[in-house]
N, C-alpha and C positions, 0 to 999 in steps of 0.2 A: 227499205222497210216496206212490208206489205201494206197495200191500201187500207185494209181493215184495221191494222194497227195504227196507221197514221190517223185515221178518223177517230179511233178510240182515244189516242193520245191527245188530239186537239180538243175533243169533247171533255175529257177529264181536266185538262188545263183550264179551259173556259169555265167549266162548272166550278172549279176550285177558286179561280179568281173572282167569279161572281159571288160566291158565298163569302169570300174574304171581304169584298166590298160591302156586302150587306152587313156583315159582322161589324165592320168599322163604322158603318152608318148607325147601327144600333148603339154602339159605344158612345158616339157623338150625341145621339138622341138621349141616352141616359144621362150624360153630363149636363145637357141642356135642361132636362127634367129635374135633375138634382138642384140646379141653380134656381129654377122657378119655384120649386117647393120650399127651398131654403128661404127665399125671399118672402114667400107667403107666411111661413111660420114666424119669421123675424118680425114682419109687420104686425102680426097678431100680438106677439110679445110686446112690441112697442106700444100698441094700443092699450094694453093693460098697464104698462108703466106710465104712460102719459096720463091716463085717467086718475091714477093714484097721485101722481105729481100735481095735477091740476086741482084735485080735491084738497090736497094739503095747502096749495097756494091760496085757494078760496078761504080756508080757515085762517090763514095768516093775514089775508086782506081784511077779513071781518074783525079779527082780534090780533092786530100786529103788536109785536113786543117792542119794536123800535121803528122809526120812520124808514130806516134803511131796509128793514125786513119787508115793510109794506111795499116800497118801491120795487124791490127785487121780485117779490111775489107777483105783482102786477105785470112786470116785464116778462117773467117766465110764462105766465098764463097767456099773454099776448103772442108769444112765440109758439107755445105748444098747441093752442087751440086750432089754428089752421092746419097744422100737420095731422092732428087727430081727425079733423073733419075730412081731409083729403083721403086718408087711409081708410076711413069708414066707407066712403063712396067707392074706393077701389076694391074693397072686400065684396061689394055688391055687383059692380059692373066691370071691374078690372081697371088696372092702371099700369101702362107699359113702363113708365118711368120708375115706378115703385116696384116693378117686377111682379105685379099681382095679375093672375090669369083672368081673362074676360069670361071664361066659362066657369061658373061656380056650381059644384055638385048640389043637387036638390036638397039633400039633408043638411048641408052646410048653410045653404041659402035660407032654409027654414029658420035656423037659429039666428041668423043675421037679421031676418025680418022680425023675429020675436024680440030682439034687443033694441029695435028701432024706437019704441015708445020711451024707453029709459034714455036712449041716446038723445032723442029730440028734446026731452025735458031738461037734461043736463046741458045740452048745447045752448038752449034758450037761456037757461040760468047763467051760464058762463058769459054770454053776450050781455045780458042785463047787468051783471056785476062789472064787466069791463066798461060798460057805458058810463057808469058813475061809481068808480071804485072807492071814492072818498066820501060817499053819501052815507053818513053814520045814522041811518034811520032803520026802522024795523024792516023795511023792504029788503035791505041788504042781508039781514039775517034770514029772511024768508027764502031768498034765492039760494043762500048757502045751505039751508035745510033741504031744499029741493035737490041740490047736488048730492047731499049725503044720502037722502032717501033712495035715489035712483042708482047711485054708484054701487050700492050693495047688491042690486039686482043685475046691473049691467056686467059687472066684473065676472060673476060665475058663468054667464052666458058666453062671454068672450073666451073663457077658459074651456068651455065645452066645444066652441068652434075650433079652437086650437087642437083639442083632442081628436075631433073628427078629421081635421086635415092631416094629423099625424097618422091616423089609421089608414087614410086614403093613400098617403105617401108610402107607407109600408107595403100596402097592397100593390101599388104601381111598381115599386122596386122589385118585389117578388116576381111579378109577372114579367118584367123586362129581363130579370136575371134568368128566369126559366127559358125565355126565348133565346137569350145569348148562349146559354149552355147547350140548347138544342142545335143552334147553328154551329157552334164550335165542334160539337160531336159530328155534325154533317161534314164539316171541313176535314176533320181528322179521318173520317171514314173514306172520303174521296182521296186523300193523300195516300192512305194505306192501300186502297184499291189500285190507284195509279201506280204505286211502287211495285205491288205484286204483279200487275199487268206488264210493266216494263221489264221486270225480272224474267217473266215467262218468255217475253219476246226476245230478250237477250240470250236466254238459253236456247231458244229455237234457232236464232241466227248462228250461235256457236256450234250447234249440232249440225246445221247445214254446212258450215265451213269445214267441220272436221270429217264430214262424210266424203269418202273417195268418189270421184267422178267416174 
């Protein structure tokens, strides 16, 4: 084989392998990104479900239909509240265990900050209720009303946060998909060029062999 064709063949092979490795890396990156964004939206969905559940628990604590209902509602609130608080912190600064990213987009973070007054008011009221769940005074009713007043403001903001994350996820997927398609096209072109080059070299060798000395 001519030195020129040897160099060409090695360069084509190395370039093709390099692009294939990059392509595989991007596929792995996309899978990791899918998992991360899925965890984020799942946690936001859980936040909405938790605040709804806790609000219902508060109403059942204030006006229980049976002693069993009261005990169960207190127990559920005790379980849900720490999870709700942890996820809320994770949405601001990230939480590896929950799969929440440390870097929060500025537009998302702005809504998270806007939801903080309502979150803090509800969080304080939940703790006050759990401190004396069997205190049948007007104070318990006041705490329950605080939860109701702020839940109607908090829930829509969390829904908007979820919407912004969904938009960002869609944009990221589109961008990664475009890169993958570009790299796939590059690998395809290299394979075609390499094939054409090798065919020309084979014809050249065949021609030399068939030429009388």
